C-alpha positions in Angstrom: -157.9 -145.8 165.3 -157.9 -144.0 161.9 -154.1 -144.0 161.8 -154.1 -147.8 162.4 -156.5 -148.3 159.5 -154.4 -146.1 157.2 -151.3 -148.1 158.1 -153.1 -151.4 157.3 -154.3 -149.9 153.9 -150.8 -148.8 153.1 -149.4 -152.3 153.7 -151.9 -154.1 151.6 -150.3 -153.4 148.2 -146.9 -154.5 149.5 -148.4 -157.6 151.0 -150.1 -158.3 147.7 -146.9 -157.9 145.8 -145.0 -160.2 148.1 -147.7 -162.9 147.9 -147.9 -162.5 144.1 -144.1 -162.9 143.9 -144.2 -166.0 146.0 -146.9 -167.5 143.8 -144.8 -166.8 140.7 -141.6 -168.2 142.3 -143.5 -171.2 143.6 -145.0 -171.9 140.3 -141.7 -171.6 138.6 -140.1 -174.1 141.0 -143.0 -176.5 140.7 -142.7 -176.5 136.9 -138.9 -177.1 137.1 -139.4 -180.0 139.6 -142.3 -181.4 137.6 -140.3 -181.5 134.4 -137.3 -183.0 136.2 -139.4 -185.7 138.0 -141.2 -186.8 134.8 -138.1 -186.6 132.5 -139.5 -183.7 130.5 -136.5 -181.4 131.2 -134.9 -182.3 127.9 -137.9 -180.9 126.0 -136.6 -177.3 126.1 -139.4 -175.8 123.9 -142.1 -177.1 126.2 -140.1 -176.2 129.3 -139.5 -172.7 128.0 -143.1 -172.1 127.1 -144.4 -173.3 130.5 -141.8 -171.2 132.3 -142.6 -168.1 130.2 -146.4 -168.3 130.6 -147.7 -170.2 133.6 -146.0 -168.4 136.6 -147.1 -165.0 135.4 -150.6 -166.1 134.4 -151.1 -167.6 137.9 -149.7 -164.4 139.4 -152.2 -162.4 137.3 -155.1 -164.6 138.4 -154.1 -164.0 142.1 -154.1 -160.2 141.5 -157.5 -160.5 139.7 -159.1 -162.4 142.6 -157.4 -160.6 145.5 -157.2 -157.0 144.5 -160.5 -155.7 143.2 -159.1 -152.2 142.6 -155.6 -153.2 141.4 -154.0 -150.2 139.8 -151.9 -150.6 136.6 -148.6 -149.8 138.4 -149.2 -152.6 141.0 -149.9 -155.1 138.2 -146.8 -154.0 136.4 -144.6 -154.3 139.5 -146.2 -157.6 140.4 -145.6 -159.2 137.0 -142.5 -157.5 135.5 -140.2 -157.4 138.4 -140.2 -161.2 138.9 -139.9 -161.7 135.1 -136.8 -159.5 134.9 -135.3 -160.9 138.1 -135.7 -164.4 136.8 -133.9 -163.6 133.6 -131.0 -161.9 135.4 -130.7 -164.8 137.9 -130.6 -167.4 135.1 -128.1 -165.4 133.2 -125.8 -164.9 136.2 -126.2 -168.6 137.1 -125.3 -169.6 133.6 -122.3 -167.3 133.6 -121.2 -169.0 136.9 -121.8 -172.5 135.7 -119.7 -171.9 132.5 -117.1 -169.9 134.4 -117.5 -166.9 132.1 -117.6 -163.2 132.9 -121.1 -161.8 133.2 -119.9 -158.9 131.1 -119.4 -161.2 128.1 -123.1 -161.4 127.3 -122.8 -163.1 123.9 -120.4 -165.7 125.2 -122.6 -166.5 128.2 -125.7 -166.7 126.0 -123.9 -168.9 123.4 -122.6 -171.2 126.2 -126.1 -171.6 127.7 -127.6 -172.3 124.3 -125.0 -174.9 123.4 -125.8 -176.9 126.5 -122.1 -177.8 126.9 -121.0 -179.5 130.1 -120.7 -177.1 133.0 -117.2 -176.1 134.2 -118.2 -175.0 137.7 -120.1 -176.6 140.6 -121.7 -179.5 138.9 -119.5 -182.2 137.3 -122.0 -185.1 137.2 -123.7 -185.4 133.8 -127.0 -186.5 135.3 -127.1 -183.5 137.6 -126.3 -181.3 134.6 -129.2 -182.7 132.7 -131.5 -181.8 135.6 -130.3 -178.2 135.6 -130.8 -177.7 131.9 -130.7 -174.0 131.0 -130.6 -174.4 127.2 -134.2 -173.1 126.9 -132.8 -169.7 128.0 -132.1 -167.8 124.8 -133.0 -164.5 123.3 -136.4 -165.8 122.0 -137.3 -167.0 125.6 -136.3 -163.6 127.0 -138.2 -161.5 124.5 -141.3 -163.7 124.4 -141.6 -164.1 128.1 -141.3 -160.3 128.7 -143.9 -159.7 125.9 -146.2 -162.3 127.5 -145.7 -160.6 130.9 -146.7 -157.2 129.3 -149.7 -158.9 127.6 -150.8 -160.4 130.9 -150.6 -157.0 132.6 -152.7 -155.4 129.9 -155.3 -158.2 130.0 -155.4 -157.9 133.8 -155.9 -154.2 133.6 -158.6 -154.5 130.9 -160.6 -157.1 132.8 -160.4 -154.9 135.9 -161.8 -152.0 133.9 -164.6 -154.1 132.5 -165.5 -155.4 135.9 -165.6 -151.9 137.3 -167.9 -150.7 134.6 -170.2 -153.7 134.8 
């Protein structure tokens, strides 16, 4: 019986990580769909701000509510891994859409920023507008990672305050 309880306790952080990642991914997709449905996808500043802040904030709220004794390493994994994976995925998708080598970092970033018509996969201009990646630039990358770190630190600080009080 004790071995079974230890096994359940060992799975809890992994289960929490997976649920948190699903919340972050779901929020990210919801924001993209919401902006596309209501025609806001051309407002790249608002789109970038929402995508940089909201998914990770909701992920932190989940960690705050579900894991009362959430260690710092769990918070860091839960927030930073999806943030980094998102940036890599968008970068590679942009490299594919513009038919550029992923090794050419500056070329890919410049092509994404320019919002030029895609050369691969999507030839329809309406569809290209829905998959607008022009918010993805160096400012977005640096600010969203900084926001992720800030969310982790705030989550850790609130956990420490709740443990003391």
